N, C-alpha and C positions, 0 to 999 in steps of 0.2 A: 026323743033323747037317743034311742038306739040307732035311729037312722043317721043322726048327726055324728055319732061315734064312728059308724061305718064310713061315712063320707070323709071324716078326718083321717082315718087310717089309709084310705085310698089315696089321699093327698100326700101323707107322710112317708109311706112305705117305698114308693118309687124313688122319692128324693133320697131316702137313706141308702138305697141300693146304689144310686148314681154316685154319691159322695164316697162310699166305701170302695168303689171300683177305680178311683182316680189313680193315675200313674204317680208314683213317688220316686224321687231321685235322692232323697235324703230322709233318714228316719231310723227306725229301730225294729228289730224282729227278735223275739225270744222263742227258741226251740227247746223241746224237752224230749228225752228218751221215754216214750210211753210204753214200750214193750221191748223186752229182751228175754228171749226164751230159747230153750234147746231141749231135745229129747234125751240128751246125754246128762245124767244127774250131776256129774262133776262140773261140766260146762255150765249147766243151768245155775249152779250156786254162784259162780263168778259173775254171770250175766245179771243175776238178780240184783247185785250191788250197783249195777249201772242204771237201773230204773230211777227216774226222777232227776238224773243229771241234766244240766241245762247248758245251752250255748246262746249267748246274747250277741247280736250283731248290731253295731252302730255304724252307720254309713253316711257319707257325704261325697261330694265330687272329689275324685282322685284319691280317696282314702277311706279306710274302714278299720274298725276295732272289733275283734271277737273275744269274748270272755267265756271260757269253759269252766264249769264248776262240776266236779265229779266226786263220787264216793262221799256224798254228804258234806262236801266242802273240804275234804282232806287234801284234794288236789285242785289247784287253780292254774289255768293257763290263759294269759292275755296276749293277744297278738295285735301289734300296731303296724299297719301297712299303708304305705304311700305308693300307689300304683304308678304315679307319674315319675317319681325319682327311683322307684323300685327299692326303697328303703323298708326294712322290716325289723322290728324289735319284738322280742318275745320275753315276757315275764313269767317264769315258771316257779310255782310255789307248791312243794310237796311236804305237807306237815311241818311247815316252818323252814324248810330247806329252800332258800330263795336264790334263783339264778336269773340273770339278765343276759339274754343272747342278743348281742349287737350284730346285726347281719343285714343281708339283702335277699331279694327273691332268688337271685342266681345261686348264691351259696346254699340257700334252703333246699333248692331242687337238687344240687350236687350232693348234698349230705343225706338225702332220704335213704332210709334203710332198704326200702323196696321201691324200685323205679318201674312204673307202668308206662308202656307205650300208648299214649292217648289215641294215636292214629288207629290202633287195633280195637278200640272200644266200639261196640256196636250200639248206637243210640237210635232208638225208634220213638217217634212222637205220634200220639193218637189223640187228635183234637176232638174226636167224636165221643171220647170218654172224658167227662169233666166232673169236677167236685168243687163245691163252695167251701172255702176255708177262711174263716174269719172275715167274710164279706168279699173275698177275692176269688175270682174264677180261675181255677187251675185245671190243666189238662194232663193226661197220663203220659209218662215218659218211662221207658224201659232201657236200662243200660246193661248190656251183657259184657262181662269181664272175661277176657281170654285166659286160658291156662289156670283157672281157679276152681276146677271141679264143680262147675254148675253155679257159681256165685253170680248173682245179678242184683241190680238196684232197681226197685220199682218205686217211682216217685210221681209227684204231682207238682207241676211248676206253673208259675204265673209270669206273664210278661209285663205286669204292671208294677213290679218292684225292680228298679234299676240300680244294681250295685255289682262291683267286681268281686265281692266276697263270695268265696266258694266254700261251702260247709260240709261237703261230702268228703270225709277223710280219705286220702289216697288218690283223689281225683281233682286236686286243686288246679291242674293244668287243663282240665276238660272244660271247654266252653259250651255251656248249654244255652238254649234259646230263651231261658227264663230262670227265675229264682225258685228253688225247691221249697215249698211250704210244708211238704210232707214227703218222707221217703223211707223205704224199708230196705235194709241190706239183708238179702236172703241167700242162704246156702243150704245144702242138705243137712248141715250140722246145727244151724242156728238161724234166728231172725232177730234183727234189731230195728225198731221203728222210731224215727224222729218226727215230731209234729210241731207246727207253729202254735204257740199259745197266746201270743200277743204281738200286735203290729201297731206302730205309731208312725205318723208322717212328719214328725219333728224330731230333732236331736239337739242336745246341748253340745255346742262346739268344744266345750271344756273337756269332754270325754276323750278327745284326741290328743290331749297333752300327756306326754309320757312322764311318769313319776317312778324313779328307779331307786329311791332311798331304801336301804336295807337289802338290796339285791347284789349278788356277786356277779361282776361282768365277765363274760367269756364269749368266744366265737361259737358259731354253729357247729364247727368241727369238734371243738373241745366238748361241747354239750353232748353231741352224738356219742362220743367215746365214753364220756362219764355215765351216760344213761343207758349204755349198752344197746344203742340202736333205736332210741326213742325220738331222735331228731326228726323234725317235720310233722310232729303230731299236732293236729288241730288247726292247721291253717292252709 
């Protein structure tokens, strides 16, 4: 009986590994802030509130939706992006204050409060360092950000998930060689870690339908002014 069980596992385990490693071009990834810390007590209190915040990414050919849930659901940001037409709609809900930003990727970039020159980013890939994340092989990537007092992003990316969605805030224009399944934003003052908690290779196409009932419509420029420079957040 014991020998039969061992033989069965030897047959099943390789198959499970192969199916988990398949390349997906449509599906779902759920990310979560698993660590947010600082040695500064005042900063640490604010970062503590970010723990458990999630970002869900639904993606298919030429389009994706990201759903950010922060501060225990008090703030929700949904971004609907069509990369082919460069159309973008953002639904912002802060404690019932709902705004619909009807925009496009060009206006989004123009109205960012902080504009980083992606050509100055130092991106290094190290395929000799790998990590298994939810069945996907990921390799180490380090992004050094200029003029930020030592801030860098240390991440683990996989080339087996194909989507235009970029979830590292402030680096939406940076094209990486793969999708980040885990990354930490590290500076001398703080550390914030995002990690994948769930991956699916299917997606309900209905998720891409924009539903704006109850939201006040405005431009990205109007939103940026109203929010005091929060435009561009989370996409």
